[in-house]
BAFI-3210 file (N, C-alpha, C; in Angstrom, 3 decimals, decimal comma, padded with zeros to 6 digits):
// residues 179
n [1|2|3|4|5|6|7|8|9|10|11|12|13|14|15|16|17|18|19|20|21|22|23|24|25|26|27|28|29|30|31|32|33|34|35|36|37|38|39|40|41|42|43|44|45|46|47|48|49|50|51|52|53|54|55|56|57|58|59|60|61|62|63|64|65|66|67|68|69|70|71|72|73|74|75|76|77|78|79|80|81|82|83|84|85|86|87|88|89|90|91|92|93|94|95|96|97|98|99|100|101|102|103|104|105|106|107|108|109|110|111|112|113|114|115|116|117|118|119|120|121|122|123|124|125|126|127|128|129|130|131|132|133|134|135|136|137|138|139|140|141|142|143|144|145|146|147|148|149|150|151|152|153|154|155|156|157|158|159|160|161|162|163|164|165|166|167|168|169|170|171|172|173|174|175|176|177|178|179]
n.u [-087,004|-085,086|-082,754|-080,212|-078,520|-075,761|-074,566|-071,202|-070,203|-072,183|-073,504|-076,330|-078,895|-080,340|-082,873|-082,224|-083,756|-086,156|-084,963|-084,010|-081,213|-078,089|-075,627|-072,927|-073,525|-074,531|-072,465|-070,733|-072,280|-072,125|-069,445|-068,546|-069,729|-067,964|-065,423|-064,434|-063,784|-062,136|-059,878|-059,153|-058,221|-056,225|-054,671|-053,806|-052,530|-050,420|-049,124|-048,345|-046,442|-044,619|-043,731|-042,637|-040,469|-039,003|-038,303|-036,783|-034,706|-033,549|-033,010|-030,930|-028,941|-028,308|-027,447|-025,286|-023,743|-023,387|-021,893|-019,591|-018,609|-018,324|-016,480|-014,242|-013,967|-012,954|-010,497|-008,965|-008,804|-006,883|-005,207|-005,657|-003,434|-001,492|-002,064|-005,275|-005,928|-004,198|-005,116|-007,695|-006,919|-005,470|-007,566|-009,275|-007,404|-007,417|-010,074|-009,991|-008,787|-010,649|-011,994|-009,966|-008,543|-006,166|-004,690|-002,971|-000,780|-001,571|-001,693|000,985|001,663|004,511|005,044|006,798|005,322|003,873|001,216|-000,017|000,636|-001,026|-003,906|-003,723|-003,808|-006,447|-007,918|-007,641|-008,539|-011,245|-012,076|-011,864|-013,789|-015,921|-016,057|-017,103|-019,564|-019,492|-020,481|-019,083|-017,628|-014,224|-012,108|-009,433|-006,293|-003,321|000,076|002,056|005,222|008,641|009,267|009,736|010,686|008,393|004,909|003,663|002,048|-001,372|-003,095|-006,302|-008,809|-011,896|-015,243|-017,003|-017,264|-018,777|-018,530|-015,838|-015,852|-017,487|-015,720|-013,764|-015,173|-015,439|-012,879|-012,004|-013,216|-011,933|-008,991|-009,242|-009,633|-007,334|-005,405]
n.v [094,380|095,033|095,700|095,957|098,193|098,217|099,713|100,751|101,631|101,262|099,241|099,174|098,193|099,387|100,087|100,707|101,349|102,513|104,386|106,221|106,713|105,999|103,293|104,483|107,048|106,870|105,784|107,862|110,007|109,136|108,882|111,723|112,517|111,359|112,529|114,517|113,005|111,344|113,165|113,960|111,809|111,308|113,551|112,768|110,787|111,779|113,545|111,430|110,272|112,264|112,340|109,977|110,054|111,919|110,412|108,586|110,058|110,762|108,138|107,427|109,330|108,502|105,768|106,183|107,661|105,672|103,784|105,205|105,522|102,762|102,065|103,906|102,640|100,240|100,615|100,394|097,705|094,989|093,280|089,990|087,898|084,795|081,630|080,484|078,870|079,468|081,897|081,449|079,964|082,046|083,606|081,772|081,611|084,097|084,380|082,611|083,979|085,914|085,597|086,374|088,142|090,723|091,633|094,102|094,996|093,775|092,573|090,208|087,317|086,755|084,217|081,319|078,831|077,199|076,335|078,101|080,553|080,390|080,025|082,821|084,000|083,354|084,212|086,982|087,375|086,661|088,717|090,946|090,359|090,020|092,786|094,165|092,993|090,326|087,172|084,698|081,681|081,215|080,176|079,874|080,923|082,872|083,999|085,976|086,027|086,536|086,236|089,083|092,088|093,820|093,056|090,433|090,496|089,304|086,649|086,205|083,634|083,841|082,508|083,441|085,717|088,011|088,464|089,100|091,531|093,078|092,987|094,683|097,066|097,871|098,375|101,096|101,342|098,985|099,908|101,959|100,701|099,470|101,449]
n.w [-001,192|-003,764|-004,911|-002,655|-000,595|001,302|003,950|004,777|007,227|009,449|008,588|007,909|006,038|002,960|000,489|-002,637|-004,812|-003,480|-001,679|-003,481|-003,989|-004,859|-004,523|-004,280|-003,847|-001,225|000,258|-000,027|001,547|003,958|004,643|004,462|006,658|008,463|008,120|009,959|012,224|011,186|010,633|013,108|014,024|012,282|013,046|015,707|015,357|013,733|015,990|017,509|015,789|015,852|018,289|018,842|016,851|018,374|020,777|019,685|018,451|021,199|022,159|020,262|020,720|023,361|023,047|021,488|023,301|025,285|023,621|023,033|026,000|026,443|024,530|025,509|028,010|027,156|026,390|028,618|029,129|029,065|026,484|025,419|025,528|025,039|026,627|026,658|028,798|031,061|031,466|032,709|034,707|036,360|036,742|038,460|040,597|041,629|042,204|044,333|046,100|047,225|049,511|051,581|053,845|054,921|057,862|059,493|062,138|063,979|067,469|068,364|069,863|072,266|073,137|073,373|072,586|070,268|070,150|072,159|070,963|068,464|069,859|070,936|068,647|067,576|069,716|069,185|066,617|066,872|068,738|066,711|064,769|066,633|067,261|064,860|064,448|063,169|062,932|062,100|060,730|060,605|058,362|058,009|059,620|059,547|060,298|058,097|057,016|058,402|061,684|064,025|065,098|064,924|064,797|062,806|059,660|059,300|057,656|056,826|056,246|055,290|055,304|053,549|050,606|051,029|053,699|053,968|052,542|053,992|056,478|055,253|054,768|057,422|058,407|059,499|062,074|063,144|063,076|064,851|067,203|067,516|067,140]
ca.u [-085,974|-084,561|-080,954|-080,108|-077,203|-075,287|-073,688|-069,881|-069,831|-073,133|-073,972|-077,604|-079,360|-081,316|-083,312|-081,749|-085,181|-086,844|-084,525|-083,644|-079,857|-077,340|-074,715|-071,934|-074,017|-074,833|-071,113|-070,381|-072,784|-071,644|-067,961|-068,422|-070,049|-066,777|-064,290|-064,023|-063,486|-060,902|-059,031|-058,927|-057,346|-055,010|-053,903|-053,507|-051,415|-049,302|-048,335|-047,546|-045,285|-043,649|-043,239|-041,719|-039,226|-038,085|-037,758|-035,765|-033,393|-033,013|-032,363|-029,687|-027,968|-027,998|-026,634|-024,132|-023,031|-022,966|-020,944|-018,323|-018,277|-017,670|-014,909|-013,145|-013,412|-012,307|-009,011|-008,233|-008,880|-005,505|-005,296|-005,577|-002,438|-001,139|-002,933|-006,514|-005,849|-003,356|-006,080|-008,555|-006,183|-005,412|-008,911|-009,586|-006,534|-008,068|-011,598|-009,746|-008,570|-011,591|-012,512|-009,081|-008,445|-004,946|-004,802|-001,704|-000,586|-002,157|-000,791|001,444|002,143|005,818|005,145|007,627|004,667|003,209|-000,012|-000,329|000,484|-002,161|-004,619|-003,788|-004,064|-007,664|-008,958|-007,597|-009,520|-012,604|-012,447|-012,161|-015,005|-017,170|-016,332|-017,762|-020,636|-019,568|-020,562|-018,809|-016,458|-013,003|-011,528|-007,726|-005,665|-001,890|000,909|002,860|006,484|009,348|008,992|010,720|010,329|007,099|003,901|003,753|000,475|-002,236|-004,179|-007,428|-009,651|-013,229|-016,105|-017,754|-016,711|-019,417|-018,086|-014,653|-016,158|-018,017|-014,686|-012,965|-016,061|-015,448|-011,621|-011,879|-013,431|-010,820|-007,999|-009,509|-009,232|-005,730|-004,449]
ca.v [094,943|094,504|095,962|096,443|099,003|098,137|100,888|100,236|101,803|100,959|097,830|099,143|097,955|100,128|099,740|101,609|101,930|103,383|105,630|106,892|106,922|104,872|102,890|105,299|108,430|106,545|105,579|109,328|110,895|108,640|109,270|112,986|112,568|110,865|113,332|115,143|111,922|110,779|114,323|114,183|110,699|111,593|114,624|112,064|109,774|112,549|113,876|110,114|110,057|113,198|111,799|108,757|110,478|112,626|109,495|107,715|111,023|110,591|106,692|107,354|109,918|107,777|104,777|106,822|108,072|104,395|103,175|106,094|105,021|101,420|102,159|104,255|101,528|099,120|100,936|099,811|096,320|094,432|092,483|088,762|087,010|083,490|080,366|080,657|078,001|080,374|083,139|080,774|079,591|083,330|084,122|080,917|081,873|085,488|084,077|081,697|084,900|086,833|085,509|086,427|089,858|090,792|092,509|094,360|095,676|092,867|091,867|088,935|086,648|086,163|082,964|080,157|077,715|077,309|076,224|079,378|081,498|079,897|080,462|084,029|084,839|082,937|085,168|088,357|087,351|086,654|089,916|091,869|089,915|090,698|094,097|094,434|092,295|089,246|085,827|083,675|080,868|081,484|078,767|079,683|082,477|082,457|085,035|086,048|086,409|086,277|086,932|090,043|093,226|094,134|092,226|090,131|090,571|087,937|086,593|085,558|083,443|083,710|081,405|084,021|086,820|089,000|088,840|089,943|093,012|093,703|093,315|095,665|098,244|098,275|098,608|102,166|100,946|098,161|100,594|102,731|099,898|099,127|102,667]
ca.w [-001,663|-005,034|-004,615|-001,186|-000,390|002,696|004,678|005,024|008,599|010,184|007,980|007,670|004,527|002,291|-000,891|-003,693|-005,626|-002,668|-001,287|-004,752|-003,865|-005,511|-003,382|-004,277|-003,026|000,167|000,763|000,109|002,474|005,199|004,459|004,615|008,089|009,194|007,814|011,186|013,007|010,518|010,828|014,629|014,381|011,772|013,913|016,790|014,629|013,648|016,950|018,008|015,042|016,158|019,754|018,399|016,514|019,409|021,350|018,617|018,805|022,283|022,087|019,418|021,470|024,489|022,534|021,012|024,476|025,914|022,833|023,490|027,172|026,251|023,798|026,539|029,218|026,649|026,345|029,782|029,244|028,595|025,490|026,025|024,956|025,462|026,524|027,639|030,365|031,919|031,817|033,565|035,966|036,932|037,505|039,591|041,569|042,036|042,977|045,776|047,305|047,336|050,785|052,157|054,497|055,367|059,009|059,969|063,151|065,053|068,646|068,298|071,080|072,366|073,631|072,570|072,640|068,895|070,678|072,644|069,660|067,766|070,648|071,048|067,368|067,442|070,231|068,501|065,406|067,397|069,106|065,760|064,386|067,364|067,285|063,687|064,503|062,464|063,648|060,768|060,858|059,914|057,844|058,196|059,835|059,409|060,125|057,127|057,009|059,388|063,265|064,249|066,304|064,643|064,656|061,500|059,172|059,539|056,511|057,631|055,266|055,818|054,723|052,485|050,095|051,444|054,902|053,636|052,134|055,556|057,365|054,786|055,106|058,788|058,842|060,206|063,374|063,578|063,265|066,069|068,368|067,566|066,901]
c.u [-085,319|-083,098|-080,874|-078,690|-077,073|-074,363|-072,352|-069,629|-071,052|-074,048|-075,505|-077,906|-080,403|-081,389|-083,005|-083,029|-085,760|-086,379|-083,865|-082,140|-079,360|-076,298|-073,637|-072,348|-074,065|-073,304|-070,534|-070,799|-072,221|-070,162|-067,832|-068,869|-068,898|-065,465|-063,689|-063,259|-062,127|-059,693|-058,577|-057,859|-056,164|-054,003|-053,139|-052,387|-050,042|-048,558|-047,763|-046,521|-044,245|-042,918|-042,287|-040,368|-038,521|-037,607|-036,787|-034,465|-032,804|-032,454|-031,085|-028,667|-027,550|-027,179|-025,243|-023,036|-022,469|-021,902|-019,682|-017,837|-017,757|-016,466|-013,890|-012,767|-012,728|-010,804|-008,170|-008,122|-007,586|-005,899|-004,983|-004,474|-002,162|-002,191|-004,103|-006,709|-005,307|-004,416|-007,125|-007,971|-005,845|-006,655|-009,449|-008,689|-006,920|-009,323|-011,228|-009,459|-009,487|-012,222|-011,488|-008,932|-007,061|-005,118|-003,352|-001,768|-001,266|-001,370|-000,508|001,890|003,586|006,068|005,905|006,691|003,809|001,662|-000,522|-000,379|-000,678|-003,559|-004,889|-004,203|-005,724|-008,369|-008,819|-008,563|-011,075|-013,053|-012,719|-013,592|-016,086|-017,431|-017,103|-018,954|-020,727|-019,505|-020,239|-017,537|-015,238|-012,253|-010,177|-007,390|-004,217|-001,318|001,735|004,352|007,363|009,114|010,154|010,384|008,898|006,071|003,808|002,179|000,001|-003,036|-005,322|-008,289|-010,881|-014,280|-016,840|-017,149|-017,398|-018,923|-016,646|-014,941|-016,567|-016,646|-013,879|-013,708|-015,727|-013,983|-011,181|-012,017|-012,395|-009,570|-008,054|-009,216|-007,780|-004,634|-003,334]
c.v [094,323|094,591|096,833|097,313|098,767|099,005|100,221|100,404|101,260|099,590|097,680|098,912|098,902|099,916|100,765|102,101|102,888|104,595|106,496|107,254|105,624|104,585|103,968|106,530|108,223|106,536|107,028|110,352|110,219|109,069|110,594|113,138|112,016|111,619|113,920|114,252|111,539|111,983|114,420|112,814|110,777|112,709|113,980|111,230|110,657|113,221|112,825|109,935|110,969|112,889|110,880|109,046|111,139|111,410|108,696|108,694|110,657|109,394|106,887|108,010|109,111|106,586|105,174|107,087|106,618|103,840|103,941|105,577|103,658|101,434|102,821|103,264|100,335|099,427|100,601|098,293|095,611|093,538|091,078|088,038|085,929|082,478|080,673|079,936|078,666|081,420|082,587|080,271|080,731|083,751|083,047|081,209|083,153|085,160|083,144|082,554|085,726|086,822|085,989|088,146|089,517|091,933|092,766|095,035|094,977|092,202|090,642|088,489|086,466|084,978|081,959|079,045|078,072|077,163|077,396|080,560|081,521|080,348|082,023|084,683|084,669|084,178|086,784|088,421|087,499|088,001|090,968|091,455|090,309|092,243|094,748|093,713|090,995|087,803|084,745|082,817|081,116|080,293|078,678|081,174|081,861|083,659|084,965|086,658|086,045|086,892|088,005|091,054|093,792|093,041|091,770|090,321|089,245|087,905|085,775|085,226|083,175|082,994|082,189|085,155|087,949|089,412|089,460|091,189|093,553|094,134|094,595|097,056|098,897|098,566|099,934|101,765|099,885|098,830|101,576|102,108|099,642|100,256|102,597]
c.w [-002,669|-005,011|-003,356|-001,428|001,063|003,005|005,194|006,537|009,523|009,967|008,014|006,364|004,003|000,847|-001,694|-004,495|-004,781|-002,269|-002,217|-004,743|-003,972|-004,393|-003,260|-003,432|-001,711|000,789|000,910|000,985|003,972|005,407|004,760|005,891|008,959|009,115|009,131|012,047|012,649|010,739|012,037|014,689|013,517|012,258|015,033|016,372|014,489|014,667|017,659|017,243|015,335|017,466|019,518|017,710|017,512|020,243|020,895|018,673|020,031|022,410|021,500|020,213|022,898|024,258|022,267|022,289|025,200|024,947|023,319|024,738|027,074|025,656|024,868|027,572|028,437|026,391|027,519|029,890|028,289|027,392|025,911|025,002|025,575|025,582|027,312|028,840|031,191|032,201|032,911|034,835|036,787|037,490|038,419|040,790|042,300|042,914|044,380|046,736|047,824|048,742|051,744|052,582|055,183|056,567|059,353|061,285|064,356|065,986|068,365|069,486|071,044|072,851|072,811|072,277|071,187|069,618|071,376|071,663|068,985|068,489|070,910|069,641|067,119|068,278|069,915|067,231|065,808|067,938|068,181|065,197|065,197|067,362|066,082|063,405|063,524|063,170|062,618|061,044|060,007|059,371|058,173|058,784|060,007|059,372|058,912|057,425|058,239|060,727|063,429|065,350|066,043|064,579|063,057|060,916|059,386|058,337|057,093|056,329|055,678|054,995|053,510|051,946|050,649|053,015|055,032|053,259|053,428|056,268|056,722|054,909|056,451|059,233|059,598|061,726|064,045|064,060|064,381|067,182|068,644|067,348|065,971]
res [m|d|r|a|i|v|c|d|s|c|s|g|a|f|d|a|k|c|s|g|v|g|g|s|e|k|r|c|r|h|a|i|k|r|v|p|l|i|l|r|r|f|d|d|l|e|r|e|v|r|k|l|k|e|e|l|v|l|l|k|e|s|n|e|s|e|i|e|t|s|k|n|s|m|k|n|v|p|e|i|n|g|d|p|e|e|l|i|a|e|i|n|k|r|n|s|k|i|n|n|v|m|v|y|k|l|n|e|s|n|s|q|s|l|h|e|r|i|l|h|d|k|a|e|v|v|r|i|l|d|m|i|d|i|k|e|d|v|i|e|k|v|r|v|g|k|k|g|t|k|p|r|p|m|k|i|v|l|s|k|s|g|i|a|r|t|f|s|r|n|k|s|r|i|m|e|s|y|g]
***
């Protein structure tokens, strides 16, 4: 082979002299055979581009909607004025109260003995927690306000905020028991 022609597609070698075909003619014949394949691939790519454009439009609409929703929700956010340390202190104060539950209309002992009143309140709290299937430690329980004719509210501090949420979700069951 004096002058070999190598096909760009199949990498086959042909002798230019024997085949009587020049390099450019060989490439043209092979390229003509590939035109339908190239056209199909072009159509596929064109469909894919159309699909991507449609998805882009949907994403843009979705983002615009989310941005508008965010702008509307930001209207309700108070402007932060003042000392950042005061803000942090306020957040910490609120987080410390997340485990608290206030219970109203809970029977209160009329006993003169502080110890008996504490035991009575403990029994009432345990009864409520058993009623809603909570087996958790109560960190603190304290009556709030001055003793009068009506039972004072009781602040109950639970060990976890999840327990406080469970307590709140079951308040209707608790209220049914206490009328």
